[in-house]
C-alpha positions, 0 to 999 in steps of 0.5 A: 962591285960597290961602285956598280951598286952605287951607280945603280942606286943613284940611277934609280934615285934620279929616275924616281925623283924625275917621275915623282913631280908628274905623279904629284901633279896628277893626284893634286890637279883640279878642274872646275865645271859648270852646268846642271844635270838632273839626277834621280835616285831610285826608279823615278820621281813624283811631280807635285800632286794636284790639289785644291781647297774648297770650304776647308776640304782639301782635294788631292789627286796623285798622278803617275808620271813614270813609265811603270805601274805604281801604288800611292799613299798620302799622309797629312801633318797638322798642328795639334789644334787642327784635325784632318779627316777623310770624307767621301773618297772613292778608292781611298782607305785610312790605315796606320796614319796613311791614306792608301789608294786601293787601285794601281795607277798606270803611267799617265793616270791619276788617282781618284780624289782624296778629300780631307776635311780640315777643321781648326779650333781658333783663328790663328794661321796654320799649315797642313802638310801633305806627303805623297808617296809612291812605290812600284807595283810588285807581284807575289807568287800568286800574282797578287800586287803589293807595294814595298813602302820601304822603297817609296819615293815621296814629295810634300806640299804645304797648305796655308790655312786661313 
């Protein structure tokens, strides 16, 4: 009886040792790959905004390149010696440090121009950075549109001063 048990144990040991090497090879194998795949996180992406600067007024328009309606907003970041103020911008309002566009922007449509007056004290070079954000239009129970800005996608654009 002991001999049979010993033979069975030896057989299990031999079979186990034969199968370990392929298992180790399976878990330690590597493969190299090359190429490029564009990934997007969330529901979409924003292309760079359309902007121009004339007489220290930055004119910004945000285009919807996605497949669904969006709401958009923008924010300007500037050095302490530079002030940025909104002027003559149809459909735009300022709240909590952002400039919000009041209209829904449909696919392949653009917002009206956001005009930001840039005023600097001093003659040094500076940058004004504009961040644009968009969020999918959601509707409440009454059918009123709103945006979830915690789920926004964004891009930034830097403008060189003088």
